[in-house]
C-alpha positions in Angstrom: 29.3 7.8 7.6 27.9 9.8 10.5 30.1 11.3 13.1 29.2 8.8 15.8 30.4 5.9 13.5 33.6 7.8 12.6 34.5 8.5 16.2 33.8 5.0 17.3 35.8 3.5 14.5 38.7 5.9 14.9 39.0 5.4 18.7 38.6 1.6 18.4 41.3 1.3 15.7 43.7 3.6 17.6 43.1 1.6 20.8 43.7 -1.7 19.1 47.1 -0.4 17.9 48.4 -1.4 21.3 49.2 -4.7 19.5 52.1 -2.8 17.8 54.0 -3.0 21.1 54.0 -6.8 20.8 54.9 -6.6 17.1 57.9 -4.3 17.7 59.1 -6.5 20.6 59.3 -9.4 18.2 60.7 -8.0 15.0 64.2 -7.7 16.2 66.5 -4.7 15.7 66.8 -1.7 18.1 63.1 -1.9 19.1 63.3 -5.4 20.4 65.6 -4.6 23.4 63.4 -1.6 24.5 60.1 -3.3 24.1 61.2 -6.7 25.5 62.7 -5.2 28.6 60.1 -2.5 29.2 57.0 -4.3 27.8 54.6 -3.5 30.6 55.9 0.1 30.9 55.3 0.5 27.2 51.8 -0.7 27.5 51.1 1.6 30.5 52.5 4.6 28.6 50.4 3.7 25.5 47.3 3.7 27.6 48.1 7.0 29.2 49.0 8.7 25.9 45.9 7.2 24.3 43.7 8.6 27.1 45.2 12.0 26.7 44.7 11.9 22.9 41.0 11.0 23.5 40.4 13.8 25.9 42.1 16.4 23.6 40.3 15.3 20.4 36.8 14.4 21.6 34.6 16.6 23.8 31.3 16.2 25.5 29.0 13.5 24.0 31.7 12.6 21.5 34.1 11.8 24.3 31.6 9.5 25.9 31.4 7.6 22.6 35.1 7.6 21.9 36.1 6.5 25.4 33.9 3.4 25.0 35.2 2.7 21.5 38.8 3.3 22.6 38.4 1.0 25.7 37.1 -1.8 23.6 39.9 -1.2 21.1 42.5 -1.6 23.8 40.8 -4.8 25.0 40.6 -6.1 21.5 44.4 -5.3 21.0 45.3 -7.1 24.2 43.3 -10.1 23.1 45.2 -10.2 19.9 48.5 -10.0 21.9 47.5 -13.0 24.0 46.4 -14.8 20.8 50.0 -14.7 19.5 51.7 -15.2 22.8 51.7 -19.0 22.9 49.1 -21.7 22.6 48.5 -21.9 26.3 46.9 -18.4 26.5 45.7 -18.4 22.8 42.1 -19.3 23.6 41.8 -16.6 26.3 43.1 -14.1 23.7 40.5 -15.3 21.2 37.8 -14.9 23.8 38.9 -11.4 24.9 39.2 -10.2 21.3 35.8 -11.5 20.2 34.1 -10.2 23.3 35.5 -6.7 22.7 34.7 -6.8 19.0 31.1 -7.9 19.6 30.3 -4.9 21.8 32.1 -2.4 19.6 30.5 -3.7 16.4 27.0 -3.6 17.9 27.4 0.2 18.2 29.2 0.7 14.9 26.9 -1.3 12.8 23.8 0.4 14.4 25.4 3.8 13.7 25.8 2.8 10.0 22.5 1.1 9.4 20.1 2.8 11.8 21.6 6.1 12.9 18.3 7.5 14.1 18.4 5.0 17.0 22.1 5.2 17.9 22.7 5.7 21.6 25.6 4.9 24.0 23.7 1.9 25.2 24.1 0.4 21.7 27.5 -0.8 22.9 25.5 -3.2 25.1 28.1 -2.8 27.8 25.3 -2.5 30.4 22.9 -4.8 28.6 21.5 -6.3 31.9 22.6 -7.4 35.3 22.0 -11.0 34.3 24.4 -10.6 31.3 27.1 -9.0 33.6 26.7 -11.7 36.2 27.0 -14.4 33.5 30.2 -12.8 32.1 31.8 -12.6 35.6 30.8 -16.2 36.3 32.5 -17.4 33.2 35.7 -15.6 34.2 35.6 -17.1 37.7 35.1 -20.6 36.3 37.9 -20.2 33.8 40.3 -19.0 36.5 39.5 -21.7 39.0 39.7 -24.5 36.5 43.0 -23.0 35.1 44.5 -23.2 38.5 43.1 -26.6 39.6 42.8 -28.4 36.3 45.2 -26.6 33.9 45.2 -29.4 31.4 41.5 -28.8 30.8 42.3 -25.4 29.3 44.8 -26.9 26.8 42.3 -28.6 24.5 43.1 -26.2 21.6 41.0 -28.0 19.0 37.9 -27.6 21.1 38.6 -23.9 21.7 39.1 -23.5 17.9 35.7 -25.0 17.3 34.3 -22.5 19.8 36.0 -19.7 17.9 34.4 -20.8 14.6 31.0 -20.9 16.3 31.5 -17.4 17.7 32.6 -16.0 14.4 29.6 -17.6 12.7 27.3 -16.1 15.3 28.9 -12.7 15.1 28.7 -12.7 11.3 25.1 -13.8 11.2 24.0 -11.2 13.7 25.7 -8.3 11.9 24.4 -9.5 8.5 20.9 -9.5 10.0 21.4 -6.0 11.3 22.7 -4.8 7.9 19.8 -6.5 6.1 17.1 -5.1 8.4 18.7 -1.7 8.7 16.3 0.8 10.2 13.9 -2.0 11.0 16.3 -3.5 13.5 16.3 -2.3 17.1 18.0 -3.5 20.2 14.8 -3.4 22.1 11.3 -4.8 21.3 9.3 -1.9 19.9 5.6 -1.7 20.9 4.7 1.2 18.6 5.1 0.9 14.8 7.2 3.7 13.5 6.7 5.3 10.1 8.5 3.3 7.4 8.8 0.1 9.5 8.4 -2.8 7.2 8.5 -6.6 7.6 11.9 -7.8 6.4 11.8 -11.3 4.8 14.7 -11.2 2.3 18.4 -12.0 2.7 19.1 -14.1 5.9 15.5 -13.5 6.9 14.5 -16.0 4.2 16.1 -18.7 6.4 15.5 -17.5 9.9 12.7 -15.3 11.3 15.1 -14.0 14.0 18.7 -14.3 12.5 20.1 -11.7 14.9 18.9 -13.8 17.9 20.2 -16.9 16.3 23.6 -15.3 15.9 23.7 -14.0 19.4 22.6 -17.4 20.8 25.5 -19.2 19.1 27.9 -16.4 19.8 27.1 -16.8 23.5 27.4 -20.5 23.6 30.6 -20.4 21.5 32.4 -18.1 24.0 32.2 -20.8 26.6 33.5 -23.5 24.2 36.5 -21.2 23.5 37.2 -21.1 27.3 36.4 -24.8 27.7 34.0 -23.9 30.6 31.8 -26.9 31.0 29.6 -25.5 33.8 29.0 -22.1 32.1 28.5 -23.9 28.7 25.5 -25.7 30.2 24.4 -22.6 32.1 24.8 -20.2 29.1 22.9 -22.6 26.8 20.0 -22.9 29.2 19.9 -19.2 30.1 20.2 -18.1 26.5 17.5 -20.5 25.3 15.1 -19.3 28.1 15.8 -15.7 27.3 15.3 -16.0 23.6 12.2 -18.1 24.0 10.5 -15.3 26.0 12.0 -12.6 23.8 10.7 -14.2 20.6 7.2 -14.6 21.9 7.1 -11.0 23.1 8.4 -9.7 19.7 6.1 -11.9 17.6 3.0 -10.7 19.4 4.1 -7.2 18.5 4.9 -8.2 14.9 1.5 -9.8 14.5 -0.1 -6.6 15.7 2.0 -4.6 13.2 1.7 -6.8 10.2 -1.2 -9.2 10.7 -1.8 -11.8 8.1 1.5 -10.9 6.4 3.4 -12.0 9.5 1.2 -15.1 10.0 2.2 -16.2 6.4 5.8 -15.5 7.1 5.6 -17.7 10.3 4.3 -20.6 8.3 7.1 -20.4 5.8 10.1 -19.7 7.9 11.2 -21.0 11.3 12.7 -19.0 14.1 16.1 -20.5 13.6 16.6 -21.1 17.4 16.7 -24.7 18.5 13.3 -25.9 19.8 11.8 -22.4 19.9 8.7 -22.1 17.7 7.7 -18.6 18.7 4.2 -17.3 19.3 1.5 -19.5 17.8 -1.6 -17.4 18.5 -4.2 -16.6 15.8 -5.4 -13.2 14.8 
């Protein structure tokens, strides 16, 4: 395991240990009184001590990596706290935890499977302005509907379906990344690198673009978890449009790279994305 993967994993796990505060507050004994009465103070102290630990143990570029992994770990731990704090906030906890895990695992899996292409942007925290606007819009819709129509956010069975969809999408995307290894990149490559091969085994036997399929369903599933009807429709439409353009651009490149080999693959395997056929040009 390369140093970037180790630092990211260590900081993420340490940050997520903030969940221990909630555990100690609920196990009874001498810890219960302290953590129940000074819960938010304990959280604040943990964050401060954790920040000091990061600054002492990681320097320079390693700190930039660790602070991102640590931040996502803290958010993941807080999401887990909410998930066990009662069924009213349980779906919000699921969403927060899965969001944090997605961004952290994008970096970590890339560091494991394609270390030559690992950069801080692999966390995808600044993926695009459109992505950030979409995330904020979903938070705004959730908050407004929670205040105006609180019963809407209590359909736990629907949120549970959303969680399963998100977990499926997350698993499929990471399996695709692990299968493709160095042939996977977060950005469409226009120059064929040495050793770049066409991956057609594993999950690529079922979908031409399994990583995109996973991300599509992950995106849609997050809005089902939150029971956000407006953003569910908007996310579905925006994700479909994005991947339609992305698949066409990528397949033009792949046809240039692999020619008849990719044409044959296109004939045998679909994109996996609903109503997206990909680039249908001929050589």
